[in-house]
Steps between C-alpha positions, in 0.01 A plus 500: 500500500331766288578778751860384531533493116352851475745626758800346317382645166510865633828688441649704777613778267262771617356607838145425364589130428666472839186633665288249311722218620483631860114515481481142363725370775285672764181349356650154492602532867150634588333201336728253684433678834125505445504129409687417827265719697182340349641154561574577869161677553311203338617256756243457781613589844506194728450518871785366721427152643532631855233766457268253329537248790437770752190615314364148477560440880340833592120495527462867584623636161261448214642421157370825358745700716797384313327526170403854579856600576636332186233670288593835655870443424425383145269803418719752690529822285838627386649747744650728229575786730677490839305705764644844574512481877626810686828450679455427876730404787360148509569448125850634541562278801379196302745580221797545739418188684513295178139389548359346181252738321199357319576424136272364234679417169346572159430222254573534132131580441506773766809658346332506167195661661731761647638572157147529352385744771790732432450465124153650482544736795410858419827605675696310235345703210522826689862448584575412131323813388690717747840352399413540130414864552821560694709315239356719222548816694861411563562401140561136574481260201509786237455243222136453616432859398257744667125559524247239588665241276836539675321497839312178404829326403657602834196384683500160327877450568464602866194277546689209326793557740272478806291198389795291380693569820208397716447186306864392497576599855171478693380173346758315288821542697337492840329173413816336347730623780241439775517857633225730634435806282314689781641782711503426866480819716756557773393470871773742615412841649805717411464700180855433377470129571174473308642695209810278484289191525288613204797585279673164574184305401629536141783259587321299769169317478320196646487157339186278499620355835496840666879531525692802391692451171682699235242665270603325179156562351553872534842513337424252223159655430658842463774364280270294275252784456779748420622257227152434373447874451751488214230331291278814478711792608649737231817366342719766664388382846603135467864511587653315798551819690128596462392149610711518819371857569148372488596207725637744757204723472256213556682403825496860629137541400409189701692631796291820491180287455593303814538829702151595379358166602660525841389852593167538305295331774642753748393793272156341458450477872626860550259625238219294641566642850480864391247465213166683541193295581334580167796344316489192719132459424565524125785254536270243664263516202774449241565142370851492645652154563556426870872457448526854357312670779698692758 
């Protein structure tokens, strides 16, 4: 009742108030989604009667075998990244024959872990610094001024854009709409087919059941974030046209990001193949996560 009253008390006369209302609505939806997720995860899993009867009748299977499997399932780590497997004729044949590919959905906790990992990733801060430098060099957001103070304002705005987008899209909307925020690499071999697949992942994604669905989280996440930016952007950049331009730029940026996700493993393998032995030995000593290794 308190949140609803606070939403009703806000006037919609300015973009900043509208952004506050939008943020409150997203937070309420997140709390409701997490409450449902915790209620469903708190229920103990029961074994079907048929499997229990078969286990009681079998004298060869000890009781610890089923407990071991259930413990492994319960403590299974979050698979936050889909393996980058190189395209092969067998994989392409499996796709064309409509054979079901292995799919493990992400829980609400795993989606939040995915958001946290990208939040404190060094790539996030490096990308924000690069974009802030580029924006200052191009004269974007002139009201922020120049020098280190202007660069710091641009860096903060860019970092806020990235973090809010990932929170709303990667965690909040994907949890509420039951969609998977991960990128699933293509198993096709043709270059054009893989590029088209990567670009269309902006509009197509997988739901928690593993079926393809319209990427509602992508479009709503880009739209909500573009509207939320009116709360801290300069006054001259808060018009409807500026908001829609940011929305279109976010979609095109994600399309380029999908292309990089699709072809970066190939570039890693190519570099690894022709890299000198000294560089390979240095690479083995570096604390690189296994999923980031070529």
